[in-house]
C-alpha positions as a printed NumPy array, in Angstrom:
array([[  0.   ,   0.   ,   0.   ],
       [  1.33 ,   3.485,  -0.851],
       [  2.482,   5.614,   2.14 ],
       [ -0.133,   8.255,   1.375],
       [ -2.864,   5.644,   1.502],
       [ -1.556,   4.335,   4.837],
       [ -1.723,   7.826,   6.323],
       [ -5.257,   8.314,   5.033],
       [ -6.41 ,   4.983,   6.479],
       [ -4.833,   5.711,   9.864],
       [ -6.346,   9.195,   9.962],
       [ -9.776,   7.811,   9.124],
       [ -9.455,   5.167,  11.839],
       [ -8.39 ,   7.808,  14.369],
       [-11.38 ,   9.997,  13.577],
       [-13.753,   7.082,  13.97 ],
       [-12.145,   6.138,  17.278],
       [-12.746,   9.643,  18.597],
       [-16.355,   9.649,  17.5  ],
       [-16.17 ,  11.63 ,  14.26 ],
       [-18.782,  10.838,  11.639],
       [-17.754,   8.303,   8.966],
       [-16.711,   9.66 ,   5.566],
       [-19.945,   8.442,   3.982],
       [-21.898,  10.853,   6.176],
       [-23.651,   8.185,   8.245],
       [-24.016,   8.757,  11.975],
       [-21.376,   7.199,  14.257],
       [-22.425,   4.145,  16.248],
       [-23.287,   4.302,  19.957],
       [-20.332,   5.17 ,  22.182],
       [-19.747,   1.653,  23.603],
       [-19.517,   0.246,  20.056],
       [-16.649,   2.652,  19.37 ],
       [-14.669,   1.783,  22.492],
       [-11.618,  -0.462,  22.54 ],
       [-12.992,  -2.461,  25.494],
       [-16.208,  -2.518,  27.515],
       [-15.419,  -5.149,  30.144],
       [-17.036,  -8.132,  28.452],
       [-20.475,  -7.705,  29.971],
       [-23.789,  -6.518,  28.627],
       [-24.082,  -3.407,  30.795],
       [-21.796,  -0.37 ,  30.775],
       [-21.677,   3.065,  32.388],
       [-19.753,   5.789,  30.563],
       [-18.6  ,   9.01 ,  32.248],
       [-17.393,  11.537,  29.681],
       [-15.879,  14.992,  30.2  ],
       [-15.046,  17.439,  27.39 ],
       [-11.349,  17.498,  28.344],
       [ -8.973,  16.799,  31.245],
       [ -9.528,  20.247,  32.734],
       [-13.281,  19.752,  33.029],
       [-15.149,  19.184,  36.262],
       [-18.499,  18.404,  34.622],
       [-19.715,  16.066,  31.912],
       [-22.226,  13.294,  31.315],
       [-22.84 ,   9.83 ,  32.722],
       [-24.767,   7.407,  30.497],
       [-25.719,   3.822,  31.204],
       [-26.107,   1.285,  28.412],
       [-27.528,  -2.182,  27.768],
       [-26.255,  -4.564,  25.124],
       [-29.328,  -6.093,  23.531],
       [-28.887,  -9.534,  22.032],
       [-25.919, -10.692,  24.123],
       [-22.209, -10.248,  23.489],
       [-22.638,  -9.547,  19.791],
       [-25.702,  -7.38 ,  20.2  ],
       [-26.409,  -3.688,  19.825],
       [-25.701,  -1.144,  22.565],
       [-28.783,   0.839,  23.616],
       [-28.853,   3.87 ,  25.891],
       [-30.791,   3.139,  29.087],
       [-30.386,   6.508,  30.805],
       [-28.254,   9.602,  31.169],
       [-27.508,  12.321,  33.725],
       [-25.194,  15.292,  34.258],
       [-21.976,  14.302,  36.008],
       [-19.342,  15.945,  38.171],
       [-15.664,  15.023,  38.298],
       [-12.696,  15.893,  40.491],
       [-11.886,  19.532,  41.223],
       [ -8.476,  18.837,  39.657],
       [-10.045,  17.516,  36.447],
       [ -9.244,  14.092,  34.99 ],
       [ -5.985,  12.219,  34.571],
       [ -4.761,   8.861,  33.275],
       [ -5.615,   6.307,  35.951],
       [ -2.422,   4.286,  35.546],
       [ -0.259,   7.257,  36.551],
       [ -2.586,   9.123,  38.919],
       [ -1.126,  10.547,  42.128],
       [ -3.098,  10.56 ,  45.371],
       [ -4.12 ,  13.933,  46.748],
       [ -4.487,  15.644,  43.37 ],
       [ -8.318,  15.646,  43.409],
       [ -8.273,  14.18 ,  39.904],
       [-10.682,  11.602,  38.547],
       [ -8.83 ,   8.58 ,  37.11 ],
       [ -9.629,   7.724,  33.495],
       [ -9.893,   4.087,  32.465],
       [-12.226,   1.091,  32.522],
       [-13.152,  -0.287,  35.943],
       [-15.344,  -2.953,  37.482],
       [-17.867,  -2.126,  40.193],
       [-17.287,  -4.483,  43.152],
       [-20.284,  -3.548,  45.338],
       [-22.682,  -0.8  ,  46.362],
       [-23.135,   0.937,  49.69 ],
       [-25.111,   3.704,  51.28 ],
       [-26.226,   5.572,  54.357],
       [-29.803,   5.245,  53.132],
       [-31.412,   1.89 ,  52.325],
       [-30.915,   0.487,  48.851],
       [-33.558,   1.559,  46.333],
       [-36.221,  -1.083,  45.837],
       [-35.125,  -3.446,  43.087],
       [-31.375,  -3.119,  43.72 ],
       [-29.667,  -6.404,  42.815],
       [-26.126,  -5.389,  43.74 ],
       [-24.667,  -6.377,  47.095],
       [-25.421,  -3.281,  49.141],
       [-23.418,  -2.578,  52.264],
       [-25.066,  -0.31 ,  54.859],
       [-22.953,   2.515,  56.261],
       [-22.708,   2.335,  60.045],
       [-21.296,   4.767,  62.635],
       [-17.978,   2.876,  62.648],
       [-17.66 ,   2.543,  58.839],
       [-14.454,   4.055,  57.411],
       [-12.624,   4.005,  54.09 ],
       [ -8.885,   3.89 ,  54.726],
       [ -6.685,   6.095,  52.546],
       [ -3.584,   5.965,  54.738],
       [ -0.585,   4.957,  52.628],
       [  1.08 ,   3.427,  55.686],
       [ -1.863,   1.171,  56.531],
       [ -2.406,  -2.458,  55.621],
       [ -6.057,  -1.503,  55.092],
       [ -5.212,   1.   ,  52.323],
       [ -8.134,   1.508,  49.912],
       [-10.465,  -0.706,  51.892],
       [-13.688,  -0.364,  53.875],
       [-12.977,  -0.975,  57.559],
       [-15.235,  -1.443,  60.597],
       [-13.924,  -0.157,  62.917],
       [-10.971,   1.923,  61.728],
       [ -7.767,  -0.045,  62.428],
       [ -5.023,   1.386,  64.624],
       [ -2.603,   1.727,  61.7  ],
       [ -5.059,   3.867,  59.681],
       [ -5.003,   7.461,  60.891],
       [ -8.382,   9.2  ,  61.073],
       [ -6.929,  12.182,  59.211],
       [ -6.067,   9.808,  56.351],
       [ -9.461,   8.075,  56.155],
       [-13.061,   8.923,  55.294],
       [-15.644,   8.504,  58.028],
       [-18.356,   7.463,  55.59 ],
       [-21.376,   8.365,  57.662],
       [-20.348,  12.033,  57.796],
       [-20.979,  12.388,  54.041],
       [-24.75 ,  12.203,  54.324],
       [-25.477,  13.621,  50.866],
       [-22.705,  12.031,  48.79 ],
       [-22.895,   8.569,  50.32 ],
       [-26.647,   8.291,  50.516],
       [-26.013,   5.784,  47.704],
       [-22.77 ,   4.801,  45.98 ],
       [-20.971,   2.183,  43.929],
       [-17.357,   1.287,  44.658],
       [-15.198,   1.837,  41.562],
       [-12.493,  -0.769,  41.06 ],
       [ -9.731,   1.811,  40.561],
       [ -6.521,   0.693,  42.346],
       [ -8.62 ,  -1.846,  44.22 ],
       [ -7.606,  -5.436,  43.501],
       [ -3.872,  -4.867,  44.062],
       [ -3.631,  -1.37 ,  45.525],
       [ -0.569,   0.688,  44.673],
       [  0.064,   2.951,  47.651],
       [  0.152,   6.59 ,  46.62 ],
       [ -2.03 ,   6.135,  43.537],
       [ -5.324,   6.864,  45.188],
       [ -8.082,   5.383,  47.305],
       [-11.804,   5.74 ,  47.772],
       [-12.982,   6.346,  44.213],
       [-16.745,   5.936,  43.958],
       [-19.741,   6.694,  41.762],
       [-21.933,   8.562,  44.221],
       [-24.565,  11.23 ,  44.752],
       [-23.706,  14.888,  44.073],
       [-22.431,  17.072,  46.869],
       [-22.152,  20.847,  46.636],
       [-19.689,  20.966,  43.75 ],
       [-16.822,  19.103,  42.116],
       [-15.601,  15.925,  43.796],
       [-12.248,  14.963,  45.325],
       [-11.718,  12.503,  42.459],
       [-14.928,  10.513,  42.304],
       [-17.716,  10.688,  39.732],
       [-21.025,  11.996,  41.025],
       [-24.562,  12.318,  39.677],
       [-27.873,  13.648,  41.019],
       [-29.479,  11.486,  43.682],
       [-32.368,  10.257,  41.55 ],
       [-29.93 ,   9.255,  38.79 ],
       [-27.874,   7.274,  41.304],
       [-31.009,   5.498,  42.466],
       [-31.949,   4.704,  38.867],
       [-28.472,   3.296,  38.216],
       [-28.706,   1.022,  41.268],
       [-32.109,  -0.28 ,  40.19 ],
       [-30.778,  -0.847,  36.651],
       [-27.432,  -2.516,  37.405],
       [-27.394,  -6.325,  37.329],
       [-24.224,  -7.986,  38.681],
       [-24.781, -10.979,  36.38 ],
       [-24.445,  -8.622,  33.383],
       [-20.94 ,  -7.597,  34.575],
       [-21.365,  -3.818,  34.417],
       [-18.23 ,  -1.658,  34.229],
       [-17.589,   2.063,  34.469],
       [-15.538,   3.742,  31.732],
       [-14.209,   7.228,  32.504],
       [-12.614,   9.428,  29.874],
       [-12.661,  12.551,  27.774],
       [-14.259,  13.278,  24.419],
       [-10.885,  13.126,  22.665],
       [ -7.135,  13.273,  23.123],
       [ -4.829,  10.95 ,  25.054],
       [ -7.531,  10.141,  27.625],
       [-10.36 ,   9.667,  25.102],
       [-12.937,   7.244,  26.429],
       [-12.796,   5.298,  23.174],
       [ -9.242,   4.197,  24.108],
       [-10.464,   2.161,  27.09 ]])
């Protein structure tokens, strides 16, 4: 193939990957169909910001109709908030930067100060007065829920979950840095209810949207959360 043709093909592929319309003028497919990976399940949540400096964007949840080879269909959408420091590549994120990590993550379990919405199928852990999320880099409980807070996890380096009555009314744990935590990368990243403004690195949505997501999510469908930007190095279509 001639070099000029190679360049043209690569440019066309790049535009499609970022969501540009195909050359024939047809509309691009649904976002999950344009992503490199969706987690292998038939449910997906996408959280998209315009760019890495943004603190707002959109969360959309999707169903794959017809199984693994089926068509992705939008099930719902809501305005989203991101970290006050914007977004950054999850693999190189640094704790304490108030950035939301981009990437594709599983959703281990749900939790909340308020009871689970009726119809919630996810394992839902109730927040109690002694429920903490440890973020202490020197603790063996780093990036874990603890009841009570262990001696090696300083209170100043942990979240006392029950004190966040608005944000943690309902939440889903995001599997960022969770299975094999790298100390210093970040802890306590959730999909939760909006607070007063941007988050400390989580993704948040209005309360009713969070309740709808919990009623919609089916663990057997292996839902994942993909976080990214509309384009560039952290484009959601890369994940």
